[in-house]
Residue frames relative to the residue before (quaternion, step in Angstrom):
aa qw qx qy qz dx dy dz
X 1.0000 0.0000 0.0000 0.0000 0.00 0.00 0.00
X 0.6467 0.4934 -0.3303 0.4788 3.55 1.00 -0.80
X 0.6341 0.5337 -0.3364 0.4473 3.58 0.93 -0.87
X 0.6609 0.5042 -0.3058 0.4643 3.64 0.96 -0.90
X 0.6603 0.4965 -0.3255 0.4598 3.56 0.93 -0.86
X 0.6222 0.5321 -0.3302 0.4697 3.64 1.05 -0.83
X 0.6695 0.5069 -0.3080 0.4472 3.59 0.93 -0.91
X 0.6346 0.5224 -0.3118 0.4766 3.59 1.09 -0.82
X 0.6684 0.4817 -0.3059 0.4771 3.56 0.96 -0.88
X 0.6430 0.5040 -0.3547 0.4547 3.64 0.94 -0.67
X 0.6454 0.5157 -0.3270 0.4589 3.59 0.98 -0.80
X 0.6266 0.5366 -0.3335 0.4564 3.60 1.03 -0.85
X 0.6739 0.4980 -0.3017 0.4548 3.56 0.94 -0.91
X 0.6130 0.5385 -0.3320 0.4733 3.53 1.04 -0.80
X 0.6704 0.5280 -0.2842 0.4370 3.53 0.89 -0.95
X 0.6468 0.5139 -0.2822 0.4878 3.51 1.07 -0.91
X 0.6609 0.4913 -0.3094 0.4754 3.56 0.97 -0.88
X 0.6433 0.5267 -0.3265 0.4495 3.58 1.00 -0.84
X 0.6683 0.4980 -0.2990 0.4647 3.60 0.92 -0.88
X 0.6351 0.5221 -0.3167 0.4731 3.55 0.99 -0.83
X 0.6799 0.4839 -0.2835 0.4724 3.63 0.85 -0.89
X 0.6700 0.4923 -0.3092 0.4617 3.60 0.98 -0.82
X 0.6556 0.4934 -0.3084 0.4813 3.61 1.05 -0.79
X 0.6134 0.5245 -0.3466 0.4780 3.66 1.05 -0.71
X 0.6430 0.5342 -0.3208 0.4453 3.55 0.99 -0.84
X 0.6388 0.5284 -0.3174 0.4604 3.62 1.03 -0.87
X 0.6502 0.5150 -0.3166 0.4601 3.57 0.99 -0.88
X 0.6588 0.5104 -0.3033 0.4620 3.55 0.93 -0.95
X 0.6438 0.4949 -0.3270 0.4834 3.59 0.85 -0.82
X 0.6756 0.5364 -0.2753 0.4243 3.56 0.89 -0.92
X 0.6465 0.5621 -0.2856 0.4295 3.46 1.28 -0.72
X 0.5520 0.6464 -0.3951 0.3484 3.59 1.17 -0.11
X 0.5394 0.7000 -0.3743 0.2809 3.53 1.20 -0.73
X 0.7228 0.4550 -0.3064 0.4203 3.65 0.50 -0.98
X 0.6911 0.4728 -0.2663 0.4775 3.56 1.03 -0.91
X 0.6234 0.5215 -0.3419 0.4718 3.62 0.97 -0.75
X 0.6563 0.5194 -0.3097 0.4512 3.52 0.92 -0.98
X 0.6563 0.5188 -0.3162 0.4473 3.61 0.96 -0.87
X 0.6492 0.5020 -0.3126 0.4783 3.61 1.08 -0.71
X 0.6608 0.4923 -0.3254 0.4638 3.57 0.92 -0.73
X 0.6441 0.5045 -0.3067 0.4863 3.62 1.07 -0.77
X 0.6371 0.5227 -0.3248 0.4641 3.63 1.16 -0.51
X 0.7452 -0.4436 0.2394 0.4366 3.58 1.12 -0.28
X 0.5336 0.6088 -0.4019 0.4280 3.58 1.35 -0.11
X 0.4426 -0.6462 0.5434 0.3021 3.58 -1.15 0.53
X 0.6384 -0.5317 0.3499 0.4328 3.72 -0.94 0.53
X 0.7030 0.4597 -0.2713 0.4699 3.55 0.79 -1.04
X 0.6127 0.5528 -0.3438 0.4482 3.58 1.09 -0.62
X 0.6396 0.5200 -0.2989 0.4807 3.51 1.09 -0.86
X 0.6557 0.4926 -0.3057 0.4836 3.59 1.02 -0.80
X 0.6546 0.4971 -0.3316 0.4631 3.63 0.92 -0.75
X 0.6197 0.5276 -0.3524 0.4620 3.58 0.99 -0.70
X 0.6563 0.5295 -0.3034 0.4438 3.51 0.91 -0.99
X 0.6957 0.4579 -0.2709 0.4826 3.68 0.87 -0.93
X 0.6721 0.4996 -0.3039 0.4542 3.57 0.83 -0.96
X 0.6584 0.4826 -0.3258 0.4769 3.62 0.90 -0.79
X 0.6233 0.5267 -0.3508 0.4594 3.60 1.01 -0.72
X 0.6535 0.5336 -0.3109 0.4377 3.54 0.97 -0.86
X 0.6408 0.5282 -0.3156 0.4591 3.54 1.11 -0.69
X 0.6584 0.4660 -0.2926 0.5136 3.55 1.25 -0.40
X 0.7106 0.4951 -0.2614 0.4261 3.56 0.86 -0.97
X 0.6722 0.5272 -0.3250 0.4057 3.55 0.78 -0.95
X 0.6693 0.4717 -0.3365 0.4651 3.71 0.78 -0.70
X 0.6128 0.5485 -0.3256 0.4665 3.56 1.16 -0.71
X 0.6727 0.4853 -0.3075 0.4662 3.57 0.92 -0.90
X 0.6622 0.4969 -0.3214 0.4596 3.61 0.98 -0.82
X 0.6912 0.4944 -0.2836 0.4442 3.55 1.01 -0.72
X 0.8053 0.3260 -0.1362 0.4761 3.50 0.96 -1.00
X 0.7934 0.2718 -0.1089 0.5336 3.60 1.19 -0.58
X 0.0946 0.8374 -0.5291 0.0993 3.57 1.13 0.80
X 0.6986 0.4677 -0.2834 0.4614 3.59 0.78 -1.02
X 0.6363 0.5159 -0.3427 0.4600 3.63 0.97 -0.67
X 0.6314 0.5428 -0.3234 0.4496 3.61 1.05 -0.77
X 0.6464 0.5238 -0.3377 0.4402 3.62 1.05 -0.68
X 0.7325 0.4238 -0.2366 0.4774 3.61 1.22 -0.42
X 0.3917 0.7752 -0.4123 0.2750 3.49 1.28 0.49
X 0.4599 0.7377 -0.4324 0.2394 3.58 1.17 -0.51
X 0.6859 0.4803 -0.3130 0.4481 3.68 0.79 -0.86
X 0.7540 0.3843 -0.2191 0.4856 3.65 1.12 -0.48
X 0.3731 0.7656 -0.4814 0.2071 3.61 1.20 -0.02
X 0.6485 0.5191 -0.3267 0.4509 3.65 0.85 -0.90
X 0.6687 0.4885 -0.3028 0.4718 3.61 0.86 -0.90
X 0.6622 0.5050 -0.3207 0.4512 3.62 0.90 -0.79
X 0.6256 0.5218 -0.3239 0.4812 3.57 1.07 -0.79
X 0.6450 0.5001 -0.3146 0.4847 3.60 0.98 -0.81
X 0.6089 0.5491 -0.3396 0.4609 3.58 1.04 -0.71
X 0.7012 0.4639 -0.2785 0.4642 3.57 0.83 -1.00
X 0.6652 0.5160 -0.2929 0.4533 3.59 1.00 -0.78
X 0.7631 0.3483 -0.1715 0.5166 3.59 0.93 -0.91
X 0.7765 0.4190 -0.2210 0.4155 3.55 0.42 -1.25
X 0.7510 0.3173 -0.1876 0.5479 3.57 1.14 -0.56
X 0.7804 0.3296 -0.2102 0.4880 3.66 0.33 -1.22
X 0.6836 0.5044 -0.3091 0.4276 3.65 0.69 -1.02
X 0.6582 0.5251 -0.3133 0.4391 3.58 0.83 -0.88
X 0.6818 0.4878 -0.2762 0.4701 3.54 0.96 -0.94
X 0.6853 0.4891 -0.2805 0.4609 3.56 0.79 -0.99
X 0.6876 0.4571 -0.3153 0.4678 3.65 0.75 -0.90
X 0.6158 0.5426 -0.3765 0.4297 3.62 0.95 -0.69
X 0.7029 0.4757 -0.2937 0.4398 3.60 0.82 -1.02
X 0.5876 0.5270 -0.3718 0.4886 3.62 1.09 -0.60
X 0.6781 0.4991 -0.3006 0.4479 3.59 0.80 -0.92
X 0.6747 0.4971 -0.2869 0.4640 3.61 0.97 -0.89
X 0.6714 0.4974 -0.3248 0.4431 3.56 1.09 -0.53
X 0.7540 0.3664 -0.1928 0.5099 3.57 1.26 -0.35
X 0.7396 0.3006 -0.1875 0.5723 3.57 1.32 -0.20
X 0.6269 -0.4574 0.4218 0.4689 3.60 -1.17 0.06
X 0.5656 -0.6144 0.4033 0.3741 3.65 -0.88 0.84
X 0.6436 0.5427 -0.3424 0.4173 3.60 0.91 -0.84
X 0.6434 0.5194 -0.3102 0.4690 3.56 1.06 -0.81
X 0.6313 0.5406 -0.3057 0.4646 3.54 1.02 -0.91
X 0.6512 0.5097 -0.3006 0.4752 3.59 0.93 -0.92
X 0.6913 0.4824 -0.2926 0.4514 3.57 0.88 -0.95
X 0.6077 0.5332 -0.3469 0.4755 3.61 1.10 -0.58
X 0.6853 0.4991 -0.3082 0.4316 3.52 0.83 -1.01
X 0.7232 0.4428 -0.2340 0.4755 3.54 1.02 -0.87
X 0.4677 0.6093 -0.4865 0.4163 3.53 1.16 0.50
X 0.3452 0.7716 -0.4568 0.2770 3.55 1.42 0.07
X 0.6572 0.5088 -0.3407 0.4394 3.68 0.86 -0.80
X 0.5982 0.5487 -0.3792 0.4442 3.62 1.08 -0.51
X 0.6209 0.5224 -0.3203 0.4888 3.53 1.18 -0.83
X 0.6205 0.5460 -0.3373 0.4506 3.64 0.99 -0.79
X 0.6876 0.4542 -0.3092 0.4747 3.62 0.82 -0.84
X 0.6297 0.5464 -0.3268 0.4450 3.57 1.01 -0.75
X 0.6774 0.4988 -0.2855 0.4591 3.49 0.93 -1.01
X 0.6519 0.5136 -0.3144 0.4609 3.59 0.93 -0.85
X 0.7348 0.4425 -0.2498 0.4493 3.54 0.82 -0.89
X 0.7841 0.3919 -0.1750 0.4482 3.57 0.84 -1.00
X 0.7441 0.3593 -0.1968 0.5276 3.58 1.08 -0.86
X 0.7906 0.3139 -0.1848 0.4923 3.60 0.69 -0.93
X 0.3461 -0.7796 0.4601 0.2465 3.55 1.30 -0.09
X 0.3777 0.6975 -0.5073 0.3368 3.55 1.06 0.86
X 0.4494 -0.6794 0.4904 0.3099 3.60 -0.78 0.94
X 0.2491 -0.7510 0.6039 0.0958 3.49 -1.10 1.04
X 0.4074 -0.7274 0.4927 0.2495 3.54 -0.59 1.07
X 0.5462 -0.6545 0.4175 0.3146 3.52 -0.91 0.96
X 0.6209 0.5542 -0.3390 0.4387 3.56 1.09 -0.78
X 0.6121 0.5373 -0.3545 0.4594 3.63 1.06 -0.79
X 0.6874 0.4735 -0.3139 0.4525 3.58 0.81 -1.04
X 0.6494 0.4990 -0.3487 0.4557 3.69 0.91 -0.72
X 0.6449 0.5441 -0.3219 0.4295 3.60 1.02 -0.76
X 0.6292 0.5319 -0.3029 0.4790 3.46 1.08 -0.90
X 0.6705 0.5031 -0.2991 0.4559 3.59 0.88 -1.00
X 0.6631 0.5044 -0.3025 0.4631 3.57 0.99 -0.89
X 0.6579 0.4936 -0.3038 0.4809 3.61 0.95 -0.87
X 0.6416 0.5126 -0.3495 0.4511 3.62 0.99 -0.67
X 0.6373 0.5066 -0.3328 0.4759 3.59 1.03 -0.69
X 0.6543 0.4918 -0.3255 0.4734 3.58 0.95 -0.79
X 0.6325 0.5406 -0.3458 0.4337 3.61 0.97 -0.74
X 0.5830 0.5673 -0.3617 0.4555 3.62 1.12 -0.75
X 0.6717 0.4561 -0.3206 0.4878 3.66 0.97 -0.72
X 0.6435 0.5388 -0.3577 0.4095 3.64 0.83 -0.85
X 0.7664 0.3631 -0.2047 0.4888 3.58 0.88 -0.92
X 0.3238 -0.7730 0.4892 0.2413 3.58 1.38 0.04
X 0.0363 -0.8720 0.4875 -0.0242 3.44 0.81 1.29
X 0.6199 0.5798 -0.3377 0.4068 3.64 1.16 -0.37
X 0.5893 0.6062 -0.3776 0.3777 3.60 1.21 -0.29
X 0.8496 0.0110 -0.0408 0.5258 3.58 -0.72 0.99
X 0.1556 0.8322 -0.5146 0.1358 3.53 1.16 0.73
X 0.1415 0.7636 -0.6136 0.1426 3.59 -0.87 1.06
X 0.2792 -0.7672 0.5537 0.1639 3.50 -1.21 0.41
X 0.0010 -0.7799 0.6238 -0.0519 3.54 -0.67 1.15
X 0.4470 -0.7272 0.4239 0.3028 3.64 -0.52 0.99
X 0.6548 0.4982 -0.3190 0.4703 3.61 0.96 -0.78
X 0.6496 0.5025 -0.3071 0.4809 3.60 0.97 -0.86
X 0.6623 0.4827 -0.3282 0.4698 3.59 0.91 -0.78
X 0.6422 0.5090 -0.3379 0.4630 3.63 0.94 -0.75
X 0.6621 0.4927 -0.3206 0.4648 3.60 0.96 -0.85
X 0.6273 0.5429 -0.3469 0.4375 3.59 0.96 -0.81
X 0.6614 0.4949 -0.2873 0.4849 3.56 0.98 -0.96
X 0.6274 0.5262 -0.3363 0.4651 3.55 1.07 -0.71
X 0.5918 0.5439 -0.3547 0.4777 3.60 1.05 -0.66
X 0.6476 0.5275 -0.3129 0.4522 3.51 0.89 -1.04
X 0.6521 0.5131 -0.3152 0.4605 3.64 0.90 -0.96
X 0.6883 0.4661 -0.2993 0.4684 3.55 0.85 -0.91
X 0.6284 0.5070 -0.3570 0.4698 3.60 0.94 -0.59
X 0.6072 0.5150 -0.3565 0.4889 3.64 1.04 -0.64
X 0.6261 0.5437 -0.3463 0.4388 3.65 0.94 -0.80
X 0.5954 0.5727 -0.3569 0.4361 3.54 1.03 -0.83
X 0.7191 0.4382 -0.2680 0.4680 3.61 0.71 -1.03
X 0.6979 0.4783 -0.2970 0.4427 3.64 0.80 -0.88
X 0.6544 0.5082 -0.3169 0.4616 3.62 0.99 -0.77
X 0.6510 0.4952 -0.3197 0.4782 3.58 0.93 -0.85
X 0.6485 0.5245 -0.3157 0.4524 3.54 0.97 -0.77
X 0.6288 0.5310 -0.3058 0.4788 3.54 1.15 -0.78
X 0.7440 0.4356 -0.2327 0.4501 3.59 0.89 -0.89
X 0.3991 0.7243 -0.4760 0.2992 3.61 1.30 -0.01
X 0.8220 0.2035 -0.1855 0.4984 3.55 -0.81 1.06
X 0.7023 0.4269 -0.2709 0.5011 3.55 1.30 -0.09
X 0.8015 0.1134 -0.0469 0.5853 3.58 1.03 -0.74
X 0.5276 -0.6706 0.4512 0.2614 3.54 -0.93 0.95
X 0.5680 -0.6247 0.3901 0.3675 3.68 -0.86 0.68
X 0.6190 0.5455 -0.3319 0.4574 3.55 1.11 -0.77
X 0.6837 0.4859 -0.2864 0.4631 3.51 0.97 -0.84
X 0.6131 0.5518 -0.3274 0.4609 3.56 1.06 -0.75
X 0.7017 0.4766 -0.2557 0.4637 3.51 0.89 -1.02
X 0.6360 0.5291 -0.3214 0.4607 3.58 1.03 -0.79
X 0.6824 0.4801 -0.2892 0.4693 3.56 0.85 -1.05
X 0.6532 0.5238 -0.3181 0.4447 3.59 0.95 -0.83
X 0.6480 0.5180 -0.3141 0.4617 3.62 0.98 -0.82
X 0.6461 0.5167 -0.3298 0.4548 3.64 0.94 -0.85
X 0.6800 0.4902 -0.2835 0.4657 3.56 0.86 -1.08
X 0.6596 0.5149 -0.2896 0.4647 3.61 0.91 -0.91
X 0.6555 0.5077 -0.3151 0.4619 3.62 0.90 -0.89
X 0.6660 0.4943 -0.3048 0.4683 3.58 0.96 -0.78
X 0.6763 0.4805 -0.2960 0.4734 3.60 0.96 -0.90
X 0.7053 0.4591 -0.2839 0.4595 3.63 0.85 -0.91
X 0.5635 0.6179 -0.3853 0.3900 3.57 1.20 -0.43
X 0.5851 0.5393 -0.3723 0.4777 3.62 1.19 -0.49
X 0.7337 0.4148 -0.2467 0.4783 3.65 0.86 -0.78
X 0.7238 0.4721 -0.2663 0.4270 3.61 0.91 -0.78
X 0.2215 -0.8081 0.5145 0.1824 3.62 1.28 -0.33
X 0.0392 -0.8519 0.5222 -0.0013 3.59 0.60 1.14
X 0.5673 0.5770 -0.3969 0.4332 3.64 1.20 -0.39
X 0.7089 0.4022 -0.2713 0.5120 3.67 1.17 -0.33
X 0.3979 0.7440 -0.4621 0.2731 3.59 1.28 0.12
X 0.4072 -0.6921 0.5315 0.2696 3.66 -0.91 0.84
X 0.1819 -0.8382 0.5038 0.1026 3.60 0.18 1.26
X 0.5480 0.6268 -0.4094 0.3730 3.59 1.19 -0.50
X 0.5328 0.6295 -0.4043 0.3955 3.63 1.14 -0.45
X 0.6342 0.5575 -0.3315 0.4208 3.59 1.05 -0.75
X 0.7515 0.3616 -0.2453 0.4943 3.61 0.97 -0.63
X 0.5826 0.5825 -0.3794 0.4212 3.63 1.22 -0.26
X 0.5480 -0.5857 0.4749 0.3620 3.60 -1.22 0.45
X 0.1487 -0.8021 0.5770 0.0403 3.60 -0.80 0.97
X 0.3694 -0.7291 0.5148 0.2585 3.64 -0.61 1.01
X 0.1714 0.7464 -0.6340 0.1075 3.55 -1.09 0.84
X 0.8697 -0.0311 -0.0293 0.4917 3.51 -0.98 1.04
X 0.7377 -0.4304 0.2307 0.4662 3.59 0.93 0.88
X 0.6809 0.3987 -0.2539 0.5594 3.58 1.32 0.04
X 0.3018 -0.7161 0.5840 0.2347 3.50 -1.33 -0.03
X 0.0029 -0.7821 0.6229 -0.0187 3.58 -1.11 0.78
X 0.5773 -0.5649 0.4276 0.4059 3.60 -1.08 0.43
X 0.5902 -0.6261 0.3732 0.3468 3.46 -0.96 0.84
X 0.6273 0.5561 -0.3475 0.4201 3.61 1.02 -0.65
X 0.6179 0.5274 -0.3685 0.4519 3.58 1.06 -0.51
X 0.6177 0.5315 -0.3452 0.4656 3.55 1.02 -0.62
X 0.6442 0.5065 -0.3087 0.4829 3.54 1.02 -0.89
X 0.6261 0.5293 -0.3250 0.4714 3.61 1.00 -0.81
X 0.6493 0.5036 -0.3407 0.4569 3.61 0.86 -0.76
X 0.6753 0.5147 -0.2771 0.4498 3.53 0.84 -1.10
X 0.6744 0.5134 -0.2713 0.4560 3.57 1.05 -0.97
X 0.7470 0.4365 -0.2098 0.4554 3.55 0.80 -1.11
X 0.7820 0.3410 -0.1776 0.4906 3.56 0.82 -1.06
X 0.7816 0.3637 -0.1769 0.4749 3.58 0.76 -1.11
X 0.7291 0.3579 -0.2512 0.5265 3.61 1.21 0.02
X 0.7414 0.3994 -0.2294 0.4881 3.55 0.48 -1.24
X 0.7230 0.3905 -0.2481 0.5131 3.62 0.62 -1.13
X 0.6518 0.5257 -0.3535 0.4169 3.68 0.78 -0.82
X 0.7245 0.4263 -0.2733 0.4676 3.63 0.77 -0.94
X 0.6357 0.5260 -0.3549 0.4395 3.64 0.97 -0.69
X 0.7170 0.4153 -0.2930 0.4771 3.53 0.81 -0.92
X 0.5840 0.5526 -0.3868 0.4516 3.67 1.08 -0.57
X 0.6861 0.4647 -0.3039 0.4701 3.65 0.75 -0.90
X 0.6537 0.5183 -0.3035 0.4603 3.59 0.91 -0.91
X 0.6631 0.4983 -0.3029 0.4694 3.56 0.95 -0.86
X 0.6611 0.5233 -0.3028 0.4443 3.56 0.86 -0.99
X 0.6672 0.5246 -0.2911 0.4415 3.54 1.02 -0.78
X 0.6544 0.4580 -0.3024 0.5201 3.57 1.35 -0.25
X 0.7147 0.3952 -0.2584 0.5160 3.61 1.18 -0.36
X 0.4957 -0.5847 0.4866 0.4191 3.55 -0.56 -1.18
X 0.6666 -0.4993 0.3484 0.4302 3.62 -1.20 0.34
X 0.7145 0.4498 -0.3257 0.4255 3.62 0.81 -0.85
X 0.6618 0.4689 -0.3303 0.4828 3.64 0.99 -0.60
X 0.6630 0.5106 -0.3152 0.4476 3.64 0.87 -0.85
X 0.6434 0.5044 -0.3493 0.4577 3.63 1.03 -0.64
X 0.6518 0.4951 -0.3424 0.4613 3.62 0.96 -0.62
X 0.6090 0.5460 -0.3688 0.4417 3.63 0.99 -0.71
X 0.6104 0.5985 -0.3787 0.3546 3.65 0.98 -0.73
X 0.5245 0.6338 -0.4256 0.3770 3.63 1.18 -0.36
X 0.5830 0.5992 -0.3799 0.3959 3.61 1.11 -0.47
X 0.5175 0.6542 -0.4150 0.3633 3.55 1.25 -0.35
X 0.6499 0.5179 -0.3247 0.4517 3.56 0.99 -0.87
X 0.6226 0.5245 -0.3340 0.4751 3.61 1.07 -0.81
X 0.6684 0.5026 -0.3111 0.4515 3.60 0.84 -0.93
X 0.6561 0.5176 -0.3133 0.4510 3.54 0.96 -0.82
X 0.6516 0.5000 -0.3216 0.4713 3.63 0.97 -0.77
X 0.6511 0.5130 -0.3064 0.4679 3.58 0.96 -0.90
X 0.6873 0.4721 -0.3089 0.4576 3.62 0.88 -0.86
X 0.6161 0.5257 -0.3462 0.4734 3.61 1.06 -0.72
X 0.6210 0.5315 -0.3318 0.4708 3.59 1.06 -0.76
X 0.7302 0.4626 -0.2492 0.4368 3.56 0.80 -1.05
X 0.7504 0.4034 -0.2080 0.4804 3.58 0.99 -0.95
X 0.8017 0.3059 -0.1327 0.4961 3.54 0.81 -1.06
X 0.4438 -0.7092 0.4465 0.3173 3.61 1.27 -0.21
X 0.3104 0.7477 -0.5201 0.2722 3.60 1.21 0.45
X 0.4467 -0.7190 0.4735 0.2436 3.56 -0.93 1.06
X 0.2261 -0.7451 0.6104 0.1450 3.54 -1.11 0.70
X 0.3304 -0.7623 0.5313 0.1657 3.54 -0.73 1.08
X 0.6679 -0.4855 0.3683 0.4273 3.59 -1.29 0.18
X 0.6694 0.4771 -0.3419 0.4554 3.64 0.83 -0.72
X 0.6030 0.5448 -0.3536 0.4631 3.64 1.11 -0.64
X 0.6611 0.5120 -0.3089 0.4532 3.55 0.88 -0.89
X 0.6522 0.5064 -0.2992 0.4782 3.53 1.02 -1.03
X 0.6499 0.5168 -0.3237 0.4537 3.60 0.98 -0.84
X 0.6170 0.5308 -0.3594 0.4565 3.60 0.99 -0.73
X 0.6551 0.5077 -0.3185 0.4600 3.61 0.95 -0.81
X 0.6329 0.5293 -0.3068 0.4746 3.56 1.13 -0.78
X 0.6222 0.5205 -0.3304 0.4824 3.61 0.96 -0.85
X 0.6900 0.4763 -0.3060 0.4509 3.62 0.72 -0.88
X 0.6244 0.5196 -0.3387 0.4747 3.55 1.14 -0.68
X 0.6488 0.5189 -0.3126 0.4606 3.57 0.97 -0.79
X 0.6476 0.5181 -0.3050 0.4682 3.53 1.00 -0.85
X 0.6309 0.5344 -0.3116 0.4682 3.55 1.06 -0.89
X 0.6421 0.5215 -0.3104 0.4683 3.59 0.92 -0.92
X 0.6828 0.5266 -0.2759 0.4246 3.56 0.83 -1.06
X 0.7004 0.4867 -0.2775 0.4422 3.57 0.88 -1.01
X 0.6162 0.5270 -0.3563 0.4643 3.64 1.26 -0.16
X 0.5376 0.7149 -0.3517 0.2760 3.50 1.32 -0.34
X 0.8227 0.1405 -0.0108 0.5507 3.51 0.86 -1.03
X 0.4655 -0.6690 0.4834 0.3193 3.59 -0.97 0.71
X 0.5606 -0.5859 0.4727 0.3450 3.55 -1.23 0.53
X 0.5693 -0.5456 0.4653 0.4021 3.53 -1.21 0.30
X 0.4586 -0.7186 0.4286 0.2994 3.58 -0.53 1.12
X 0.8407 0.1541 -0.1354 0.5011 3.55 -0.95 1.00
X 0.6062 -0.5734 0.3825 0.3968 3.58 1.14 0.13
X 0.6781 -0.4920 0.3412 0.4262 3.55 -1.24 0.18
X 0.5197 -0.6239 0.4675 0.3495 3.65 -0.93 0.77
X 0.5282 -0.6405 0.4428 0.3387 3.60 -1.06 0.77
X 0.4672 -0.6904 0.4680 0.2932 3.61 -0.81 0.99
X 0.6311 -0.5338 0.4178 0.3771 3.49 -1.27 0.54
X 0.8256 0.2249 -0.1506 0.4950 3.58 -0.81 0.91
X 0.5070 0.6714 -0.4239 0.3356 3.55 1.25 0.14
X 0.5956 -0.5796 0.3857 0.4007 3.60 1.17 0.09
X 0.7662 -0.3317 0.2425 0.4941 3.59 -1.22 -0.27
X 0.6392 -0.5295 0.3730 0.4147 3.60 -1.19 0.49
X 0.7648 0.3441 -0.2644 0.4762 3.57 -0.98 0.81
X 0.5581 0.6118 -0.3940 0.3987 3.60 1.25 -0.13
X 0.5820 0.5977 -0.3912 0.3885 3.64 1.06 -0.60
X 0.4969 -0.6401 0.4808 0.3350 3.58 -0.94 0.86
X 0.7852 0.2725 -0.2203 0.5105 3.59 -0.81 1.03
X 0.4841 0.6289 -0.4681 0.3886 3.59 1.22 0.11
X 0.7046 -0.5199 0.2456 0.4159 3.60 -1.01 0.76
X 0.6192 0.5732 -0.3686 0.3900 3.62 0.93 -0.71
X 0.7516 0.3751 -0.2061 0.5019 3.56 1.18 -0.63
X 0.4426 0.6774 -0.4850 0.3316 3.59 1.20 0.06
X 0.8132 0.1141 -0.1149 0.5590 3.56 -0.90 1.05
C-alpha cells in the first residue's frame, strides 16, 4: 500500500511538473510576438528574423550541450536520423511553412491551420500507431481548437489561397512531428541534446531560405521602437533567442517528456492565449469580447485534455549517457 501511494504521489508530481513546464513553454513562445514584430518593422524579413532567432539559440545551446552532456553526445549515433528529422520538421519546417501561410492568408487563418497539429497527433496515434486515444483528450483538443478560432478571429478577411492552405497544413504536420518525435525520444535523448541538435539542423536549413548574407545587419545596432520605447535591435534578438527559443524549447521538450504527445499537444493551444495577452499588455492591442471568450474556451479545452492521460510514473527515464540521476536539464531536481 505504501509503495502504491508513493508511486501515485510520484506520478502526480511528475504530471504537475510536466504541466508547469509545458505552460511556461507556451508563455515563452507567445512572448516572441511583440519583439519579432518590432524587428520585422525595422527592416528584417520574417524568415531572416526567424533564422537569427534559431542561429543565436544554437550558439547558446551547443556549448552548453558540449559542456554538460558530453557523454550523451557520444551516444547519439542511433538517434541521428530522428534528430535531423526533428530539426527539419519540428523547428525549421514549422517556422517556414507558417510564414509562407501567413504571407498568403489572413494571419488568424494561418495560426488556426498550424494549430490543427494536435488533431494530426491524435489521428496518428489512433490510426497508425494503434494507441488508444482517451476521449477526454479528443474533446479537449476540439474545444481548444474552437476557442482558438475565436482568439485569432478566423472570420476576418477570410480568403482561400491554395499555396497558403498547403503551407498552413504543412505547418500543422510539422507541429505534429515535434510532439511525436519528442515523445519517441523520451528516455533515450536528453532535452538539452534534442534542443541543441534541432537548433543546429534548423539554422542550417533556414539559412538557405533566409539568405543571411543579405541580412541588414545594421538593424541590430540601431535603436528599434517597441512598446513605446526604443532598444538596440540586438537586445530584441537576444530576448527572442534566449527566452522564446532556448527556454521555450527546453521547457517544452522537458514538459512533453513528462506527459504524453496527446496531452502536450493540447496544452500548446495556450500559446495563442499567452501571445494575445502579451500583445495586449506590451503593445496595447485591443482584445475583443469574442477573443476573451475564446481564451477561456482554450483554457477549458487544455484543462480537459490534461486530465485525459496519466503522466509517466516518476518522470522520463534518464537518457543513456546523461550522467548521474538529476543531471538532465528539466529533471525533477532542477524543476523550479
